[in-house]
C-alpha positions as CSV (number, residue, x, y, z in Angstrom):
1,X,-0.2,-34.2,-18.5
2,X,3.3,-33.6,-19.9
3,X,6.3,-32.5,-17.8
4,X,6.8,-28.7,-18.0
5,X,10.3,-29.2,-19.4
6,X,8.8,-30.8,-22.5
7,X,6.6,-27.8,-23.2
8,X,7.7,-25.3,-25.8
9,X,7.0,-21.6,-25.8
10,X,4.9,-22.0,-28.9
11,X,2.7,-24.6,-27.2
12,X,2.3,-22.4,-24.1
13,X,1.5,-19.3,-26.2
14,X,-1.0,-21.3,-28.2
15,X,-2.9,-22.2,-25.1
16,X,-6.0,-20.2,-24.0
17,X,-4.8,-17.5,-21.6
18,X,-6.4,-15.2,-19.1
19,X,-4.9,-11.8,-19.1
20,X,-5.4,-9.0,-16.6
21,X,-7.8,-6.2,-17.6
22,X,-5.9,-3.7,-15.4
23,X,-2.9,-1.6,-16.3
24,X,0.5,-3.2,-16.5
25,X,3.9,-1.6,-17.1
26,X,5.3,-2.0,-20.7
27,X,7.8,-4.7,-19.7
28,X,5.0,-6.8,-18.2
29,X,2.7,-6.2,-21.2
30,X,5.5,-7.6,-23.4
31,X,5.2,-11.0,-21.7
32,X,1.5,-11.1,-22.5
33,X,1.7,-10.0,-26.2
34,X,2.5,-13.5,-27.5
35,X,-0.1,-15.2,-25.4
36,X,-3.5,-16.2,-26.9
37,X,-5.9,-14.0,-24.9
38,X,-9.1,-15.9,-24.5
39,X,-10.3,-14.2,-21.3
40,X,-9.6,-11.2,-19.1
41,X,-10.2,-10.6,-15.5
42,X,-10.1,-7.4,-13.4
43,X,-8.4,-8.9,-10.4
44,X,-6.0,-11.7,-9.3
45,X,-8.9,-13.7,-7.9
46,X,-10.7,-13.8,-11.2
47,X,-7.5,-14.8,-13.0
48,X,-7.0,-17.6,-10.4
49,X,-10.5,-18.9,-10.7
50,X,-10.2,-19.1,-14.5
51,X,-6.8,-20.9,-14.3
52,X,-8.3,-23.3,-11.7
53,X,-10.9,-24.4,-14.3
54,X,-8.1,-26.0,-16.1
55,X,-9.0,-24.2,-19.3
56,X,-6.6,-21.3,-19.1
57,X,-3.0,-20.4,-18.3
58,X,-1.9,-17.1,-16.8
59,X,0.3,-15.2,-14.4
60,X,-0.3,-15.1,-10.7
61,X,1.8,-13.7,-7.9
62,X,3.8,-16.5,-6.3
63,X,2.5,-15.7,-2.8
64,X,-1.1,-15.7,-4.1
65,X,-0.8,-19.0,-6.0
66,X,1.2,-20.8,-3.2
67,X,-1.9,-22.5,-1.6
68,X,-2.9,-24.0,-4.9
69,X,0.7,-25.0,-5.8
70,X,1.1,-26.8,-2.4
71,X,-2.2,-28.7,-3.0
72,X,-1.2,-29.6,-6.5
73,X,-4.2,-27.7,-8.0
74,X,-1.8,-25.4,-10.0
75,X,1.7,-25.8,-11.3
76,X,4.2,-23.2,-12.5
77,X,5.1,-23.5,-16.2
78,X,8.7,-22.7,-17.0
79,X,9.0,-20.4,-13.9
80,X,12.6,-19.5,-14.5
81,X,11.8,-18.3,-18.0
82,X,8.2,-17.0,-17.7
83,X,8.2,-14.7,-14.7
84,X,8.4,-11.1,-13.6
85,X,8.9,-9.1,-10.5
86,X,6.7,-6.2,-9.3
87,X,8.3,-3.8,-7.0
88,X,6.3,-2.3,-4.1
89,X,6.7,0.9,-2.3
90,X,4.9,2.6,0.6
91,X,4.8,6.3,1.3
92,X,3.8,7.9,4.6
93,X,3.7,11.4,5.9
94,X,7.0,12.6,7.2
95,X,5.6,14.0,10.5
96,X,2.8,11.5,11.0
97,X,1.8,10.6,14.6
98,X,3.0,7.2,15.8
99,X,0.5,4.5,14.7
100,X,1.0,0.9,15.8
101,X,-1.2,-0.4,12.9
102,X,0.9,1.5,10.3
103,X,4.1,0.5,11.9
104,X,3.2,-3.2,11.9
105,X,2.0,-3.0,8.3
106,X,5.2,-1.3,7.2
107,X,7.3,-3.8,9.1
108,X,5.5,-6.7,7.3
109,X,5.8,-5.0,4.0
């Protein structure tokens, strides 16, 4: 296996890729447009399992892929160049009653 710094974007884009079958914002879709879509999956787990076969490349959230990265089962390819950030937001009722579960969730988020 070659070092990631030796890979070119053309080689990466020529590889079989698993793409999400769910909606993505236009700026994220642009990252996928040059990839060779050989498979799709409806969730991150499906994408991960296909990547773990060693036959596909694809995008996974860093926190989701971390366990496989630490084991050496996956590696990031050009992570400084091929990445994107997904912002998250939470909305609650303004006058909601105090709720410990919700407060803990929002604290973690």
